N, C-alpha and C positions, 0 to 999 in steps of 0.2 A: 500886110501890116496889121498888127493887133490893135484892138480897140483899147484905148487908154483905160477905159473902165475895167476892161478885162485884165489889163496888166496890173491895175491896182488890186483887183480882186485876187489875181495870181500872187501878187506880192503879199497881200494880207494872208492868203492861204498858206504861202511858204513860211511866213513869219509865225502863223498859228501852228504850223507843223513843228517848227523848231521849238516854240514854246511848249507845245504838247510833249515833244520828245524830252526836253529838259525837265519838264515837270514830272513826267513819268519816271525818269531816271532818279530825280531827287526823292520822289516818293518811295521808289524801290530801295534806294540807299537808306532812307530813314527807317523803312520797315525792317530791312536787314539788320540795321544797327539795334533797333528795339528787340528784334528776335535774339540777336547775339547777347545783348544785355540780360534779357530774360533767361536764356539758357545758362548764362554764367551764374546768375543769382540762383537759378534752380539747382545747378550742380553743387553750389556751395551749401544750399539748404539740404540737399540729399546727404552731402558729406557730414554736415553738422548733426543732422538727425540720426544718422547711423553711428556717428561718434558717441552721441549721448546714449544710444541704444546699447552698444557694446559695453560702454562704461557701466550702465545700469545692470546689464546681465552679469558683468564681472563682479560688481558689488554684491549682487544677490548670491552668486556662487561663493564669493569670498566669505560672506557672513555665514553661509551654510557650513562651509568647510571649517571655519574658525570655531563655530559652535560645536561641531562634531569633535574637533580636537580638544576643545575645552572640557566636554563631557568625558572624553577618554582620559584626559589629564587628571580630572577629579577622581575617576575610577582608579587610576594608577596610584594616586595619593591614598585612596581608601585602602587598597591592597598593601601599599607600602607601610601605612600606619599599623594595619593588622599584623603583618609579618614582623615588623620591628618590635611591636608590643609583645608578641608571643616569644620572640628571641630574648627580649629583656626579662620575660617571666620564667625563662629557663629552657625553652624548647618549643618546637613546632608541633601543634596538634593537627596532624594531617587531615583528619575527617572534618574538623571545624574549619580549617583553612580552605579546603576544597569546597565546602558548602558556601563559605563567604565569597569565594571567587565566582562560583556558579551563580550565586544570588546577584552579585554585581553585574556579571555578564548578562543575566536575564533582563536586567533593567535597562541596559544600554546595548542594544543589538547591533550598533553600527560596526563594532569590531568583530572579527571572525573568531577570536580566541583570546584567552587571558591566562597567562601562565607565569610561574615564578621559577628562577634558577638559583642554584647555590653559587658560592664564590668560584667554583670550578667551571661554571657554565652549564651544568647538568640541569635539565628541566625536571623539577620535582613535583610541582603541583600545577594543575590545569583545571579549567572550568568545564571541560567536556571529557572526551575519551583520553585517557592518559597514554602518552606515547613518548618514551624516554628519548631524548636527543640532547646534543651538546651544542651550545651557542658561543663557545669561547672564541671562535674565529670570526665572529660577526663584528663589524666596525663599531656599532653602537655599544656592544659589550665592552670592547677595549677602551672606548672613550669614558664610559661610566666607571670602569674599574680603575683607570689611571687618573681620573679627575674627580676628587671627592666633592667639588663644588658644582659639578655639572647638574643642570636641571633636567628638563624634558629633552631627550635626545631622539633624533630621527635617524633611522638607518637608511641605507641605500635600498631602492626597490629590488626585490629578489624573490626567488621561489622558496616559500617557507618549508622547513623540514617537517614541521608538524602538520601543516595544512596541505602541502603539495601544490599550492597555487601562488601566483604573484601577489606579494603583499608589501605594504609599507609599515615597517615596525616602529613603534614609539615605546620608549623605555625610560624608566627611572631607576636610580641607584638605591640599593638596600644596604643599610649600615648595621653593624653589630652595636652592642651597647657602648663599646669603647670607640665608636666611630670608624672602625675598620670595615673594609668591604665585605658584605655578606652575600651579594648576588644582585640580581636585577629582577624587576617585574616588567613584563613585555605585553603590549596589546597590539597585535597586527591588524591593520585594515586591509582588506583585499582590494587589489587594483580594480577588480570587477565592481566593487561598491562605488568607486568614483566614476567608472565608465557608465554604470547604470544611472547615477545621478546626472552626469553630463548629457546622457541620451534624452533626458526629459526637457532639455533646454533647446529652444528653437533658434538655431543660428544659420538656417538655410541648408540646402543640400550640399553645398561646397564649403560651409563654415567649419570651424574647428575649435575645440576647447582642449587645452593641454595644462597639466599640472607638473611642475618640475621641482626638484629639491635644490638645496643650496649649491650643489655642484652642477646644476642645470641638467642633471640626468632626468630623463622623462619618467614620470611615475605613472601617469594615466593620460590617455588621449581619446577623444571622440571626434570623428570616427577612428577606430583603431586600424593601424596598417601593419599587417603581419610582416615580420622580418625587418622592420625599420630600425635605423641606427638611433638608439635612445640617447646618445650624447651629442648628436648633431643639431646645432641651433644657429639661428641667424645672427649676424654681427650686431644688428640693432639691439636684439634682446640682451646679448652679452654686455653691450655698452650700458644699457639701462641698469642691469644688475650691479655692474662695477661702480656706477655713479651713485648707488645707494638710494635711488628714487623708489617710492612706494607705489606710485600710480603714473601711468603715461599712456598716450595713444600714439600709435605709429602705423605706417603702412609699408609693407614689404612683401617680397615674394618668398614663400616658405621653401627652404631647401629640401624638405621631405617629399612634397608632392608638386613643387613648382607652381603653386597657385598664389596669385596676389590677393592679399587680404588686408582689411583694416583691423588692427589688433588693439584691444584694451589690456594693458599690463597692470597687474595688481600683485603686491606682496601680501601674503596671508598673515595679517596681524604682525606680531614680532617673531613669527616662526620662519625658519629657513625654507619656505615654500613659495613658489611663484606661479601665478595663474595667468594664462593667456587665453582671451576669448576673441576669436576672429570671425568676421563675416567676409565672404568672398566679394571682391570688388565687382566681379562680373555679375553678381546677384543683386547686391544692394543698389548698383548703378543701372540695373536693367530698366527700371522705370524711367530714369532720366534719359537713357538712350532711346527708349521708345518715344518719349516726349520730344527728343531732338529730331527723331525721324519724322514725327508728325509736323513739327514746326518747319522742318526743311521742305517737306512736301507742300505745306501751306505756302511757303515762300515761292517755291517753284510754280505752284498753281497761280499764286498772286501775280508773279512776273509774267507768266504766260497769259493770264487774264488781262493784265494791263496792256500787254502787247496786242492781244486780239482786239481789246476794246479800242485802242488807238488806231489800229488798222481799220476797224469798222467805221470809226469816225471819218478817217480819210476817204474811205470808199463812199460813205454817204455824202460827204462834202463834194467829192469829185463827180458824183452822179447827178448833182444839182436837183435832187428830189428830196431835199431835207424835210419839206412839209409833209410829203407822203410818208417818209420814214418816221416822222414824229407821230403821224396818225397811226401808222402801223404799230409803233411802239406803245401808243396809248391802248390800241386794241389788244395788243399782246398782254399788257399789264392787267387790263380788265379780265381777259381770259384767265390769266394766272390767279387773280383774286377769286374768280368764280370756281376754278379748280381747287384752290386751297379751301374755300368754304365748303365745296362739295366733299372734299376729302375729310374735313373736320366732321361734317354730318355723318359720313360713312363710318368714321371711327366711333362716334357717339352711338350710332345704331349698333355697331358691332359689340361695343362694351355692354350696351343694354341687353343684347342677345346672350352674351357671355354670362352676365349676372343672372338672367332668368334661367339659363341652363344650369348654373351652379346651384341655384335654389332648388331646382327640380332634382339635381343629383343628391343634394343633402337630404331632401325629403325621401328619395328612394333608399338612401343608406339607412335612414332612421327606420323605415319600414322593414328593410332587410335585417337590421339588427334586432328589431322586435320579433320578426319571424324566427331568426336564428336563436334568440334567447328562449323563445317559446319551444322551439324544436329541442334545445338542450334539456329544458325542463321535462318535456314529454318523453325524451329518450331515456331518462333516468329510470332504472328498474326499482329504485327506492321511492316510496311515497313521499311527495313534497307538498307542503301546504303553507300558505301565508295566513296569519291570524291577526285581526285588528286589535287595537287596545281594549276593545270591549269583549274580547274573547270569542268573537264570531269569525268564521272562516271567510276569507276574501278571495282566495284562489287555490286550486288544487291541480295536480297532474293526473294523467291516465292511471298511473300506478296506485294513486289514492282511491280512485274510483273502483279499481279492481279489488283492492284489499278490503274495502268497506262494503262493496256491492251496491253503492248508491251512485247515480250519475252526478256529474258536476253541478247541474242546475239545482239538484236537491241539497247538495252539500253547501253551496254558497249561502252565506248569511245565516248559518246555523251555528249553535254552540259546539265548539270543537270537542269538548269533553264528553258529549253524548255518545261518541263512537268508541269509547274505551270501556273495558270491563270494570275499571275502577275510576269513575269520573273525578272523585276527590283527589286521588293520587295524581291524575293528569293536571288538575287545576293547581296543585301544589308545585308541580314542575313549571307550569306557566308563570306562576308568581316568582319562582326562583330565577327565571330568565330576566324578568324586570328588575329583580334585586341584584343579581350578579352579572347581568349582561349576556350570559350564555348558560347552557346546560349541556353536559356531555354524557352520552351513554346512559340515558335515563330509561330504566326498564318499565315497559308497559305492555298491555295486551289489547289489540284492536279487535272489536267485535264486528263480524260480517253480518249483513242483514239476514243471511241464511242461518245464522246461529253459531257457526264455528268461530274460533278465535285464532289470532296470529300473534306470537310473541315478537316484540320488536325492541330495539334500543333507539331512543330518540335523541337527536342532537338539534339544538335550537339556539338562535341568537337574535338580538335586536337588529332591525334595519331602520335607518334614519334618512331624512332628506338632507340637502346641502346645508341647511341651517342648524342641523343637529337635533331636529325635532323627531321624536320616535313616531314612526308610521305604523309599526306593528312588529310581528315576530315571524321569522322564517324558520320552519322546522322541517327536518328530514328524518325518516325512520328507516332502520335497517332490519329486514326480516332475518331473525336468527333461528328460524325453525330448522334449517339444514345444519347449522352449526351445532344445535342441541342434539340433532339426530346423530351427527358424527361423533360427538362426545359420548353419547349413549352406546353407539356401536363400538367405540374404542374400549369402553369399560367392559362391554360384553365380550369383545375379542380377548382381552386380558384374562377374564374369568374362564373362558373356554380354553385358552392356552394353559392355564394352571391345571384344569381338569385333565386335558389331554396328556400333559407331561406326567401327571401323577399316575394315570392309568397305564401309560406306556412304560413308565419306570417300574411299576409293580410287575407288569407282564414280563419285561426283559430280565428283571432280577430272578423271577421264577425259572425262566428258560436257562439263565446263566448257571443257576444252582444245579439244574439237571445236567447241563453240559459238563460242569466241574465234576459231578459225581461219576458221570460216564468216563471221563478222562482218567480219573483215579482208578476206577474199576479195571479199565482196559490195561492201564500201565502195570498194575499189580498182578493181573491175570497173566500178562506176558512174561513177567519176571521169573515165575516158577518154571515153565518149560524151557526158558532161556538158560536158567541155571543148570538144568539137567543136560541141555545141549552142550554147554561149556564143559561140564564134567566128562561127558562121553567123548568130546573132541580131544580133551587132554589125555584121557585113557588111550584113545586110538593113537595119538601122537607117541605116547610112551611105548605102546606095543609094537609100533613099526619103526621105532628109533634105531633098533639094532639090526633091522633087516636091510636088504638091498633094494627094497621097492621105493625108489626115489619118487615116483608118481604118487604113491600112497602117502608118503610123508608130506609131499607138497599139498595134496588135497586136505590132509588133516590140518596143516597149518592155515590154509585158506578158511577152513570151517572155524578154526579158533579165532582168526582175525575178524571174520564176519560176525561171530558171536560177540566179541568185544565191541565192535562198531555198533551192533544192534543195542547192546546194553548202554552205550554212550548216548544213542538217540533217545532211548526210553528215559534215561536219567535227565537229559536236557529237556524232554517234553514235560517231565514232572517238575523240573526247575521253572520252566515257563509258567506252568499252572500255579506253582507256589508264588511266583513273582507277582501274579495278578491279585493275590489275596493277602500276602503276608503284611502285617501292620508295619508302617514305617516309623522309625525313630529318628527324627531330624536332629542333627547336631552338627557342630563345626568339625570338619574332617581335614587333617593335614594330608592332602593327596601326594605331596612330594615324599613324605616319609612312607606312606602306603606303597607308592611306586617303587621305592628303594627295597622294601622288604620283599615285594613280589618278584622283582628282577633278581634279587639274590637267590630266591628259591628256584626261579626258572633257569638260572645259569649254574646252579649247583651240579647238574648233570651234563653241562656243556663246557667243561673246563678246557677242552682242547680247541674250542672255537676262538677265533679272533673277532671280538665284538666290542665296539666302542659304544658305551651307554652314557647318555647325558640326561640328567634329571635336574630341572630348574628348582631351586629352593623356594620355600615359602608359599607354595600354591595351596590355598585353603578354600574349601567350598562347603556349603550347607547341604547335607543329605544324609541318607541312611548308610552307616559305615559298612554294614555287611554287604549291601547291594553294590556300593561303590567298589568294594574289594573284588566282587565277582566281575564288575565292569572292567577294571584295570587288568585283572587276570586274563580276560578274553582279549582285550586290545593289545596288551604287552606280549601275551603269548603268541598272538598272530604275528606281531612284529618280529619276534625271535624266530618263529617258524618259517616265515616267508623270506628271511635273509640267510637261510642256511646255505644256499648256493652262492652267496655274494662274498667275494674275497675280502674286501674291507668293509664288513657289515657295520652299520650304524643304526642305533635306536635312540630316539630322543623323546622325552616327555617335557612339555612346557606349557606356557600360557601366552595368548596373544589377543589382539582386538580384531573382531570380525563384525562388520556392519554395525558398528557402534556398541557392540556388546563384548564382554570378556568371554573367551572360549579356551578350554584346555585342548591339547592335541597330543597324539602319539604319532611320531613320524619315523619311517624307516626307508632305507635305500635298497629294498629287496626287489622282488619281481614286479610289483605294482599290478595294475589291471587296466583294461580298456574302459574309459569313462562312458562309452556308449552303452555299457551294461551296468552302469551305476544304479539304475532303477531296480535291478534284481538283487542288489548287494545284501539287503537286510531281509530278503524273503527266506523263510525256513527251507532247509535242504537244497538251496540253490547255490551251487559251487561254480566259481569262475575259473578254477584250475582242475586238472585231472586228479583223480584220487590216488593214482600211483605216483604223482609228483609230490603231493603234500597230504598227510593224513588229516582226518577230521570228519565230523558228522555234518557239516554244512549248516549248523544251527547256532553257532557261537555269536555271530553278529546279530541274529534275531534276539538272543538273550540280552545283548548289550543295548539294543534299541528299546526293548521292553523295560529295562531298568531305567533308562533315561526318561522314557515317556511316563513311567510311574511317578517320577519326581518333577514332572512338568517341564522337562528340558528338551533339547534337540540334539540330534547326532547326524553327521554327514561326513562325506569323504571326498578327497581329491587325489588323483593318481595319474601316473603315466607308465605305460608298459615298459619294463626294464629299468625304470628309474626310481621305483618305490611308491609308497602311498602315505597319505596323512589322514588320520581320522580325528575329526573335531567333535567336541561336545560342550554344551554349556548347561548350567543349572541356574534356576531362578534364585533371587534373593531369599533369605530365610522366610518361611511362612509356617502356618500352623500345621501340626502333624495330621490333624483330621482331614485337611485338604488333600494330602497325599495318600491317605490310607483307604480311600475309596477304591473298590475293585476296578481294574482296567481290563476289560475283555472286548472281544470283537463285537459282542452284542451291545455293550455299552457305547461303543463307537456308533452303532446304528442309532441309539436313542439320542446321542449328541447330534447326529446328522438331522434327525427329525426335529429335535428342538431348535437347531439352527434354521431349519426350513420354516418353522412356525415363527421364530423370531424375525426372520427376513420378511415374512408376510406382514408382521406388525410394523416393522420399520418402514416397509413400503407404504403402508397406510399412513404412518406418521409423516413420512417425507411428502406424500401427496397432499396431506392437510397443510403442511408448512408452505408448500409451493402455492396452493390455493390462497393462503393467507396473504401472500405477496404476489398475487396474480397480475399486478400492474407492471411487473418487471419481467421481461422475457428471459432474462438470464438468472432468475431466482433459483432454478434447479441447479445450475452450475455453481452458483454461490454457495448454496447449502451443502452441495457435495464437497466442495473444497474446504469449507469450514469444518465439516465433519472429519475429514482426513487430518486437517491441521490440529484440531482439538485432541484427537487420539494420539498423534505424534508427540504433541507437547506434554500431555499427561504422562505418556510413557517415559519421556526424558526426565520429567520431574521425579518420577518414581525411583530414578537412579541417583538422585542428589541426596546428600546426607540429611538435609532438613526434612524431606518428605518421604524418604525411603521406608522408614518404619511404618508410617501412616498408610502409604499406598500399597506396600507389599502385603499388608493384611487385607487388602481389597483387590483380589486378583482380576476382577472384572471391571474395575473402576474406569480404566481407559476406554474399554469397549462401550460401557454404559454411558460415559460422558460423550463419546463420539456420537452415539445414537441420540442422546438428549439434546445435543447442540442443534439438531435439525429444527427444534421448536423455539429457537431463541427469539425469532421475530413473529411468533404466532399472533401476538397482539395487534399487528398491523391490519388484521382483518377488520378492525373497527375504525381505521383511519380513512378519510375520504380519498377517492381516487386522485382528485386534482392536486392534493398535497403530496402524494407519493410520486407523482410524475412531474412535479414542478421542476423546471430546469434551473432556476436561480436559487439564491439562498432564501431561507425562511425568514419571515418577519418574526419579531418576538412573540406575537400572538399565535402565529402558525407553529412556532417551535414548541410553545406550551401545549398546543393541541397534539403535536406529534409525541410528546412525552407521555401521553395517556396510554400508549400502546403497551408500556411495561405493566401498568395497573390492570389493563384488560387481560394480559397474559397471566399475571398473577392470579386474577380472579378465575380465569378458565382452568388453569392447571392446579390452582389451590383448592378447588372444590374436592373434598374427599382426600386431601393430601395427608391428613393425620392418619387415615386408615392405610394409605399407601406406605407411609413410613413405618407404621406398626407391623404391616404384613410383609413388606419386601425390604425394609431397611431404609435408613436415611440416604444411602448412596445408590438406591435403585434408580433406573434411568428416568422414571416419571418424576420421582422426587428431585433428581438432579435437573430435569427439564424445567420444573417450576422455579428453582433457584436461579438457573441461567436466564430464563425469560424475564424474571422479575428484577434481577440485580446486575445484569451484564452492562448496564450503563452507569453503575456506581464507579467512582474514581478513588484511587489509593489515598489521595489527600483529603477525601471527604467532600469534594465539590461536585459529585455526580448526583444522579437522581435514580429512583423516586424517593429514597429514604435518607440520602446523604450519609451513608455508612462510610467508615474510614478504616483503612488498613485491613487487618485480619478479621474485622467484623464482617467483611464481604466474604461470602462462601468461595472456596477455592475454585469450584467449577465455574462460577461467574467471572472470576479473575482470569482464568484461562481463556474462556470464550471472548471476553472483552478484547484481549490482545489479538486473537486470530481473526475475529470479525473486523477489527480495525485494519489489520494487514491486508485482508482480502478486499476491503473497501478501497484502500489506497491503491492496490494493484489493478483494480477494475475500473473500467470506464463507466461513469455515471452521467445523468442528464446535466449536472452542474459542474463536472470536472472531467478531464482526460485521465487516462491510466498513468500511474507513476511507475518508474522503473524500480526494480527490487532494491537497489542501493539507497535510493531516496526514501523509500518506505521504511527500510530498516533504520536509517538515520533518524527519521521522524519518531519511530517507536522508542529507540534508545534515548532520544531527547526527552521523552515523557516518563522515563524511569524515575520512580519515587514520587511522581506527581499524578499521572493518569494511571500507570500500571504498577503492579507488584514487582519490586526489583528482582526477586528470585525468579519470577515467571519470565521477565525480560532476559535475564541471564541464560536461562534454559533455552529460550527462543534463539538467542544469538549463537548458541552452540550448534543448533541444528538448522540455522537459517538456509543453508544450501538445499536441504530437503524441501523447505517451503518454496524456494525459487524453482526447484525442479518441477514441482507440481503446478505452480502458476504458469511457468513457461510451457509446460506440456499442454495445458488448457488453452493458452493463447495460440499455440501451433494448431 
């Protein structure tokens, strides 16, 4: 039987357990309710916050799009007013209208193009490259045509016929003076423009921004989904549009990608455009879900904790050692407090150690930076010095010690001007720095303690503390001894070149005269015995004609044929000799008429032959009429001769284009020849066919080649055995007779080769100097080589245009000299500090002003003695051209360039050419501050600068031969 006291205790214990269980249950339910309420409020807060966020984003984007449309609408009004004013005045001034359109387009770059159509829909005027197209089938064109009261009309998104990309077209109606329809003005905005604008808006990884037109067709979407149905929309969006609401927020699952999003719906002003900005529910509710997980975990832990705690209480009560448990609890609490205090002290000690380590690290960095800065100063090969406001030296580097011969300790705290040959000039430069803030390329001479001097260019600037107080001057000197030596060597090389060419020319002229005299003597000496041989062979032929000695007659005939052949050879040799010296009389020659007369004479004895002759009319060339007659007699005579065994023989004389140049040709369908032997075709006495097949001396084509070469032209052939041959030749544009009348002999070709060798040596020296001037760029040599080729090609093309043909044809070496001179276009960069040339980012305004100095330096270097160069070698000699190029190639056609701000044709032609080719190569090349551009982008950029940066005629010539530029650039990249 239990003790009543025990029963009472048991009852109290059971009652306490029930109360404890009920209390724990109530507490848990209360905590769960609070947590549920909190999560409910938190979810609503997240929803509201993101609703406001997407509405704000939609408002910002709506304002941006509406502003863009308003700008474009104003531009359309401007063009509309201009066109209607010109129509009212009597007609369209195409040039004025195109300039107006281009000007408006340049001010508002948001649209891709701006163009005007006539009433039939033909595009007549555009802001950029003109490309005729018809827009009559476009929906916006039909609406504006049929509705005189239509305002700003938006077209359906489509691929533009002019631009070739997806665009949204906006257009306005043009009216004639009587109100009738005159056409439309259209401004397309590329879909890519909207997509790029949307891409800068943060709507999360799964968010979306979409712009639709009044028919709910998709105009632009970010992110873009390839192949998506542009007309598929959610029912909610369609209901909002039908209801006429301008703003709304809704949540739906998008049918395009099946992602649930919270959308802000906005109508763009009063325009038929609708904007949707959506954030994915899974993203903007991710924080709430994480918070829910944390709260759920907390509730679980709390429930588990209360259960454990109640279980512990029951165990303690049942063990009847409550007092000991209380004591143990007190001890545990004390230990916890001690541990917490200990942990806090450990954290404080750790933080203190971290702070001390950070201080030591900063001190080490300061020391390292100081050592690094000093190392940079000492590593410079240029003398560097800092000068105090009192003019005394405060610090120098090792290069300064070397150039002065004084150690650093002796230089410190001494007057800086004492170490120059002209102290007063040095002090004037010092004062200029304080007056202007800097000095650039100030010429001085430093005196070494041993007595010798060093020429330098000084660059100096003020340096100040953080409060703007001037501490002193930092100055750097560039030793120009080697540069002066190179300039002197270059002058000496040119003088030596002149002397060597003059001596060699005189010697070869003497040898040539002796050879000419020898050839005439031999030819005339052979003619006399040859005439006697011919007479004897004819007499022998007559004496045996009536005999029966067939062998004797055959031998007599062979002697006669051989005599005639020998006479032909001698006549041709004399002809070649005369061709080298006969004066040329250059005139315009009708080659078609000349060919007709020659063919009539050739066919006069060939009446039994079936020969189809085709002569193209109107072929005119500049040359010597007598020599061109001999040329066509040789070529047409060969064509007639080598078709003698062809049943349906054909001979054609015509004109064609070959490698960008016009060329005349003589074509036949005769025996032809093997192209493997084409190299021997123009060699004297070299025959590709047997003598018994076709008569001839084997020297006719050598005569033809000599005639063409005398007139600075070119001749070549193409053929196939059994199918005929075609001989091409071209002649240069008209030039002075004196140029063609110089003798052309094998010995003169030798002097040409030697002159070319000397010229190549000089060009190599110039190219080496140019590369050294730009030695901070490892690709400088490749850049100079490409610019050289580009400049020569562009000058050659300009020489074929009507505007420049007369000017450049009188300067046969202009393209070659310009190509050589272009090597020195950046020679002035030798004076630019290395850190500026290798800077990866854009220049500051101050740095850009410093970079612009290189044109002045180049003009100074190449301008010394330039007047004597012009007097001696002409204004278009390559050194004179080099000075113009280096000094003016940064001038701009519109006058906004430097250093002189020249405008239009005030800029030398050579500088205009190199300005374009230098820009093209810079765009196509990788630089520290940019990646290489593709050819098409570079060409578009240059075309866009026509009439502003570049001469329009030079740009047009470049566009005609841009494929050649691309071939050279692609070849270098490969």
